[in-house]
Each structure stands twice: as structure tokens, then as C-alpha cells.
N, C-alpha and C positions, 0 to 999 in steps of 0.2 A: 503764257496763260495758265493752264493747270499745272500745279507743282507736283513733283514726284511724291507719291504717297509713302507714308512712314507707318509701319505696322505698330499699333499700340498694344494689340493683343498678342505679344510676342511668345508667351508660353503656349498659347493655343496654336500658334504657327508651328512651333517645334513639334507639338504632338501630331499635327497634320502631316508634317514631313515623314514621320514614321508610319502613319496610317495610310497615306496615299503616296508612296514613293514614286509611283508611275505618273503622277500628275503634278503640274506646277503649283506652287503655293503662292497665292496672291497676297498682296499687302493691302490692308484695309484701314481706313481712318475711323475706326470704331474702338470702343472700349468694352471688353468682355463683361464687365460688371455694370455697365450702364443700363438704364431702363429701355424698354422696347421703343420708346419714342426718340432715343438717341440717334443722331444723324438726320433728324427731321426738324425743319424750321418751325418754330412756334412755341406756345400755342397761338394760332392766328387763323384767320379765314381769308379765302379768296386771294391767294398770293400770286404775284408775278415776279419772275426772276430776270435779271439782266446783269451782264458783265460790263463794268465801266469804271469811271473815274471817281475816286473819293476826294474829300477835301484835303487829304494828306498828300495828294499828287500821285497816288498809286492806284493801280487797277485792282478791283476786288469783285466778287459776286455780291450783288445786292438783291434783297427781296423786299417788296412792299405788300402789305396786307392790312385788313381790318383787325385791330387788336381786340381779342376776345377778353382781355383782362381789364379793359376800360376804353373809353371813347378815344378815337384817333386813328390815324394811319401810321403803323409802325414801320420803321426802316431796320432791316436786318442785314448784317454783313458777314461774309464768309470768304475763306481762302480756298476752300476745297469742296464746297456744296454739301458738306457734312456737318461741320462744326460752325454754328451760327451764333452771333451775338447781337443783342438789341443796341442800336446806335442812335436811337432818337425817334422823333416824330416829324412828319412833313409839316403839319400845322400845329401851332401852340396857341395858348390863350392870347398872346401878344401878336401872333401872326395867323389870323384866321381869314379865310376867304370871304369876299364881300357878300356872297349869297347867304351866309349864315349869321345868326345873331345868338347871343348868349341865352342858354336855357336856364341859368340860375343854379346849376349844380356842378360847379367846377367847369371842366372842359366838356360840357355837354351842350349841344346846339339843337335848335329847331330850324326847320326849313322855312325860309321867308317866301311868301307868295310873290310872284312876279308876273308881269304882263309882257308877252312876246310880240314884237311888231313883225310886219311882213318881211323886213330885212333881217330878222333874227335878233335885233337889238332888244334889250329888256329894260324895264323900270320896276322898282320895288313898289308894291301896293301896301296900303295901310290896313288891309284886312288881316284877321288873326293868322298867325303863323301855323303851319301844319308840319309836324315832324314825328319822328319815331320816338316819342317821349317814353314809351314803355321800356325801351332799351337804353334810352339816354345816349344814343350814338347815331349821329347823322351820316357818318361816312360809310360807304360801301365800296368794295371791289375796285381798288385802284389799278392802274397799269402804267408802265413807263415805256417811252419810245425815245431813241436817240436819233436826232436829226443831223446828219453829217454836214450839210451845207453851212450851218451856223454853229456846229459842235456844241449843241445844247440838248439837255434832257428835258422832255416834256412829260409831265405826270398828269394823267386824266383820272379825276376823282368823281365820285357820284354821291348824291344825297337822295334819300327817298323816305316818303311816308309809307309805313308798312302796309302791304296788301292792296294798294291802289296805284294808279299811274301818276301820282304827284311826285315826280322825280326830276333830277337835274344832273347833267354832266358838265363839269367845269374842267379847267386846265391850269396847271402851274408849271413853271419852268425854272431850271437851275443849270449852272455849269458843272456842278458836282452832284453826286447822288445822295449824299448824307446830310447836306446842309444847303442853305441859301435858296429855298423854294419861294418863288414870287408868284402870287396869284395872277392869272391872266383873264379870269372871268368865265362866262358861260359859253358852251357850244350848243347844247340841246336841252330843251325843257319840255316835259310832257305833263299833262294833267287830265283828270277826268273831265269829259265834256269837250275836249278840244277837237274832236272829230278825227283824231289821228289814230295810228295803229299800235305803235311801239311803246315800250317802257324804258325811259332813259337811265338805265344803270348797266353795269357789267361791260365797260368799254375794253377794247383791245385794239392795238394799232400795229400795222406793218407797212413796209414799203413794197410796191409791186416791182416787177422786173425792170421797169423804167425809172424807178426811184421815187415814184409818187406815193405819198402816205395816204392810207385808208384806215378808217375806224369801223369796227363792227361793235354792235352793242345790242342790248335787249334782254329782258328777263320776264318770264311768266306771261305777260300780255303780248300778243301779237307776233311773237317769234323773234328772230335775229335780223337786224338791219345792217346795211353797209352804206357808209357815206364817205365821200372823198374830202380829204383835208386840203388846206391851202399849202402848196409846196414851199411858198416863201415864208409862211407863218403858220405852222401846223397847230397853233393854239386856236385856229379859226377854221370854220368850214369853208370849202371852196365856194359853195352856194349857200349862204346864210339863210336860215329859215326852213331848209329841207329836213325831213326826217329820214330819208334814205330809202333804199330798195330792199325788199325781203330776199334773204338768201337761205333761210331755214325757218320752217314753221310747221305746226301740226294741222294746218288748214291751207287750202288754196285761195281763201278769201283775201281780198286786197284792202278792204275797209271794214271797220267795226259797225255793228248795229248798236249805235250809241244808247238806245233806249234800254238796253240790258246791262249797261256798265254798272249801274248802282246795285243790281241784283248780284253781280259778280263779287261784291265786297263780302257778302255773307255766304255765298255759294260759289266758291272759286271754280268748281268743276263746270259750272254753267257759263263761265266766261266765254264770250264769242271769239271766234278767230282761232281757237284750238291752240293757242300759244302756251297754255299752262304747262309748266314743268320743262320748258326748254330755255336754257340760259347758259351763263358762264362760258361763253364761246371764245375761241382763239383761232388764229390763222397762222399757217406756215407755208412759205414758198420753197419748193425743192427744185432748183434750177437744173439738176441732173435729169429729173423726170419731166420738167416743164409743167408741173401741176401745183396748184394751190390746194392746201388741205385745210378744211374747215372742221374744227373739233367743237362739238356742242355737248351740253350736259342735259340729262333728262331726269325727271322724277324727284322724289322727296329728298331734300338735302340732309336730313338727319339719318337716313338709312339707305334708301334705294338709289340715291344719286349715282349715275353712271355716265360714261362718256362714249359718244359715237362720232364717226368721222365720215366725211364725203370729200370728193376732190373734183377740181375743175381746171381746165386749161385757161379759163378767164377768171379774173378775180371777182367779177360780178356774177359768176355762175353761168349755168346751173350747176349745183353741186350734187354729185351722184355717189351712191355707195358702191360697195364691191359688186353688187348684183345689178347695178345700173338704175337703182331706184332713187328718185329725187328726195332731197332733204326737205322739200316743200311738198307735203302730202296731206290729204284730207282724211283725218282719222274717223270722221263721222261716216264716211263711206267705207273705209277700210276695216273698221271695227275698233273697239275700245283699246285692245291690247296690241294692235299692229302699229309699229313705228319703224320708219326706215332709218338708215345710217348703219355703218359697220361698227358694231359694239367692240371696243378694245379693252374696256375695263369696267367692272361693276363690283358690288359687294361680294366678298369671297371668304371662304374658310378652308384651311388645310385640315383634312380629317386626322392626319397622323399626330398633330399637336394642338388641334383646336385653335389655331391662330389665323389671323387674317385682318382685313380692314373693310369698313363700310363707309358710306358717304363719299365715295370716290369720284367727285365731280368738281366743277369749276377749274378749268385747265389753264396751265401756262406751258408753252412749247417754245424752246429756245436752243441756240447753238452754244456748245461749250467745247472749244478746241475741236477735236475730231469726233465729238459726240453730239447727237441730237438728243435733247433731254425733254422729258414730259413730267409735269408736276400737277398734283391735284390735292384737294382737301382729303383728309384721311381721319376717320373716326372709328372707334371700336369700344366694346363694352369694357368699362373699367379704366379706359384711357381718358384723362381729363382734356376737355376742349377739342379743338381740331388742329391738326398738324399738316404741314406741307410734306407730302410724300413724293420724292423725286425718283424717276425710273429712266433707264436708258431706252431709247427708241431704236429698234432694228427694222430694216426695210426688207420686205418680202421681195422675191424675185420679180414680181410684177408691180412693185412700187407702192405697197401698202404698209403703213406703220404697224409694228407689233411691239408691245411693251414687255419689258423684263418683269417676270413675276417677283423678282427680288428688288427691294428698295436699294437705291444707290448708296454705297458705303465707302466711296473714295477710290475704288479700283479703276484701272484704265479702261479704255475701250476694248470690249471683249468679244469681237467677232474674230475668232481665230488668231493667227499670227499677224495681227494688224498693226496699226500705227496710230499715234495720237500726237497732238500738238502740246508741248510743254514749254512755257515761256517763248511761244511763237516759233519753236524749233520742232521739226519732225523727228520723233524717236521711235524705235521699234517697241512693240509690246506683244509678248507671247502669252496667249491665253487659249491655246488650241486644246479642245476637248478630245480626248482619245477614248477608245473603248473601255480601258481600265477605269477611267474616271466615271463613266456612266454606270459601270458595274461595281463601284466601290472596291475595285481591285479584286473582285471575286468572280464566281461563276454566275451570279445573279445579284440583283438589287431590287429593293422596293422603291417605287416612285408614287408620288401623288400626282393625279391628273385632274384638271378642272376643265369642263366644257361649259362655256358661258351661255346662259339662257338668252333668248333673243327678244321675247316680248317685254313690254314695259311693266312696271310694278309701282304704280303711283302711290298706293296707300299701304301695301303690305310690307313686311320685313323679310322678304325673300333674300336668301344668301346662297350663292352657288357654291356647293360643297364638292370637295374632291373625292375621287375614288382611288383606293390604293391598288396598284397592280405590281406584279413581279415581272421584271424584265430579265431575260435570260441571255447567256452568252451566244447562243445559237441564232439570235435575231428574232426570237419569238417572245410574245407576252402571254403569260399564263392566262388561260381562259379563251384563247383564240385570236390573238393579235400579233402584230409584227412591228419591228423597228429597224432602222438602219441609219448610219451617218455617212456623210460624204463631204466633199469640198466644193465650194462654188464661189464665184465672184460676187461680192456684195458692195454696196456703195456707202462710202462715208461722206457726209455732207459737212462742209466747213463754210459757214457764211454768217453774216450779221454779227461778227465779233468785233472787237477793237484791239488793235495792236498798241504797243507802248507809245507810238508817235501819234495816236489818236485817229488813225485812218482805218476805215473799214476794210475788210477783205472777204473774198469769197472764193475759196479753193476747194478742190475735191480730189480724191484719190480712190483707187480701187484696191481692195485687199482680199486676200483669200479668207473665206469664212468656213465655219463648220455647219453644214446643213444636217437636219434630222427629219426623217419621214417616219411618222407614227400612225399605225392603224390600231386603234383600241378595240378590245372585245366589244362587240355590238355594232361595229362598222364605222365609227367616227374616224376619219382619216385626215391628218393635218400635216402640212409641210411648213417647216420653219427653220429656226436657228437654235443651236445648242451652245451654251457658254457657261462659264463659272460666275458665281455671285456669292453674296453673303446671306446666310440663313439668319434672319433677324432675331428669331425667337430661340433657336438652338445655339446661337452665337458661334457659328462655324461656317467654313467654306462649303459651298454646295455646287451642284450642277443643275441648270435649269433648261427648260425648253419653252419657246414661245412660237406659235405658228397659227396658220389659218387653214380652214377646210376649203374645199372648192366652192362652198356657198358663202364664204366670208365669215364663218364662225370662229371666234377666238378660242384656242386651246392652250392651256398652260400645263407645264409639268415641272416637278421638282424632286430631286433625289432625296430620299430619306436616309440620313447617315446611320452607320452602325452606332450602337449604344456607347461605344468608346469615345465618340466624338461629340456627344451631347454635353451641354453645359451642366455643371454640378448644381 
């Protein structure tokens, strides 16, 4: 699976050997002189990543997403999840799905009106088409699912008229990920006045522990829905015509007040059902914990986009956050800024170099060898478009996902002296953080720490900024804090991958990890993981911390390197 990494920034590595003789020097798939978006897939929106078969007969990482450069669903390919290349489109002018008709501007389509029967079948209507003509792009937020029984990939795409529930989820299938997509037709259609709750965009599909495929979807209106797919033919719903069950929403309502739907077009915050700003969901099953993890996105996609998570023993829920609060909650009773779900990432900025990302929502969660990976949209001032930012997932001692503050740069799995799968073989990987690494091989070191805010931010441009602290060799933090590291057993999850013979596998191992317990001045106390990563903006190796407080608040930390290691 994952190939051994080769250091391209070799001169920088040599300098690090001298600067940090007491710590390992990792190899990264990055270029010291590349822009800050290097190692990120894009520009593109709403990506999903899968490891699977290309038309060349070989396994690669593939990402699909809405192309911000022009209409269509882009297919990207990578060998290492860092260096990506555009390898084509799912649909072309000659190969367009039946639900779409030409909009007259090259490959730009409008959404044809359809009538849905009680059995879920549809027929085209002669009424004027409705589409996202302002953008000239009918496709939104695709996802891909590999169905092992027929060794076929199923791509779920959606089309939508902007700002209303006139939306559609369809399916295409192929034996390879970069070519040969064949349209299978519609699964779900929603429209203003249909008496339903959800908005048919943003699909994501997984298998449950019994091998049954399920799809979650939903955006803006009505929250997130879950529907069961046909195990024999996952291009179809098991029960055609159904719109599914609510698994996450900002209200406890089960139906809309239809009379106010038209008002919602011009005043989105008045949209009934409290679903506004919850979208871009994904699901992950961790068999070692026996939990399904539901990742959902909140707030404004241009800035305050952020991700929260809940978990359940049952794929149909209920999904609860770290504090036992449900992801279905009535904000009208809780208050405008109260939202449940354990927040694991949001817009942030490191004070030491004024770097960070915003728009960190619409998630993809997948397995890559011995690593669980998390991806989301990433935007920032001066950076063109939106890029896919991939991060490693670390599991807390009680089974909650914690994200790396560092974007993935090609390094191996880095919880201590762990292991990873390379070409389907287990190999050792040493990334143990010792005291010298935390302290820059000195008596003290400066660290950035971010404590993520918990309330929502629908309209403002709030960014969680770090505070700089000095960590000392005696285990104290200047200003009245403490820190310590230790060793603990953590879980590596290996599932839903594909080996070279095309068979799925689901293995797991335990590895010794490096824990870090931090109590910051002011009383914020977090328990988590300490590991090495790549400082994207300074272009050097660093040490980071990711952890949770006893209230489920995410805390990140990152070592500030001495000036000698900063990029020129």
C-alpha cells in the first residue's frame, strides 16, 4: 500500500540532523521551495479519497471533488497522498448522466425537473429546468464506495439549484476509478413543496459491521439523513422512495412547516427545522471500539466551516458527543450559539508565524495502511481556491478521534515506535518523541497552543488563535502550567483497504505511543498524543500535540523551532 517515503528536502534534513541530534529525522514527501498548498489536492471542493484500482491495473490513491476551475467532477491520483495529479473527469460532454441537459456553455448543465413516483421511479417533466446557472456547475460533493461482492466502484454524485431543496443524488459505477463511469440513474430527489425534510446533496457511503451499505446525506435544510442501500445493487435504495432517518440536526422537529419554505429562500436563517449550516457529513466504523463515528460540518463554508463528531454503537444512532449530548438538538431552546458535537477542527491561526487555515469542513475519513486519515476543505487569505487538507487521526485513550495540527506530508504513522503497512507488509516505524525533541534540545522551548472555541459562528469570521508559552525542562510551563510525557498503548486501525488481489482486509495492532499531559496557565488541562510532523509554513520538522480536555475541548500544540531551522 503506502510506499516508503523519500526525502526531497535533503539539504534541510542534513541541517536538522545537526540541530536535533537527539531526535529522529523523518522523511517527508515535500519540497522546501514549494508553495504552502504543496502536498494538498486541488484546487477543488468537497473531496473524498479512496485507495483502489486504476485503469492501468495498479492500486493508487484517488480523490474526487467538484472542480473549482470549471464544471465537472475531477479525478485526482496520488501514490503517497501528497503529490496529486489531475487524471480526468467522471462525466464529459459525451458521457453525461441522464438527469442533466446541456446549458449551452460548454460542459455546463442545468438540472431537469422530474416527477418521483411512490416507488422512487422518476420521469422527466417538460417544465423549465432549474439549475445553478450563476455558477454554471451542476455537480456537487461526490463520494465513492467500493462494493466487494461485485468488485465495483460506485460514485454518488449530486446536482442542486443553489439555496433551495431542488436537489438530486444519482449514482455511476465503474470497475476502475479513473475511467469507465456508467450512469445508473437517480437515488433520491428533493424539491420545494414535497413535504419532505432533507436536501439531497453531500452523500457519503460506508458498510456496517455486517457488510450492509448505508448512505448519509443532507445539507443546509433538515439536517443529515441515513438511508440503507440495496446490498445486491448499491446504486439503488433498499426501500425506493424513502428519504431516510435523521441522525444529526439542529432541531428535534421531524417535519417541515412547508408554508415557510419560500421565506427561507430570501431569509435562510428563518429556515424551519434548524438544519441550516449542518452538512458535509461522513461516517467511520472503528471495530476495535465498536463505534460508528459521525463527522458533520457546521457554519459558513467560506470561513467558519468546522467539523464536529459524535459516536454510536448503532449505525442508525443516536449519535452522542464527548459529553453525552445528542447531535439532534433543538437550538431554538438551547440558544443561538449552542451546538452539540465534539469539535475537532475549525478555523485557526498560529500566532508565531500568522499561519493557519479556515473553511475547514466537508469531511472525508478513510483508512490508509496503518493510518486513519481525515480530510477537509481548506481555505486561507491569499491562497487561491479550496484545497484538500489531509491530517492523521489519533485515537484518545477512551476512543475519540484527535487530529494532527500538521497537514500530512508523507511521513509514516507517528504514534511512537509504531508500525505501518507498506505494500501490504508490516514494517517498523520509529517516531518516538523524547524530552529533547519537545525542548528543542535545550533547557526550554517556545510552543504555540490553541484551545478551540465551542460555540458556533454562523456569520462572523472568528479564528481561534494560539497563545505562545515557554515549556521548561523541569516540567513546568512559564506562567503557572505543567507538562509531562509518557508511554501508553494506542490503537491502530486497519480496515476498508484493498490488497493487490482485490480483497478487502480489516486488521489491527497495538503500538506503544507517546502520551502528553498539558495543563496550560489558566487551568486548561488536556490529555493526548505527542508526535513529529511537518511545519508547512516554516518548511521544517516539528513536534506537535493533539489532545482533549475532560469536557471534550480540542487542544493543539506545536513546537516553535529555533531561528536556525526556519526557511530562508
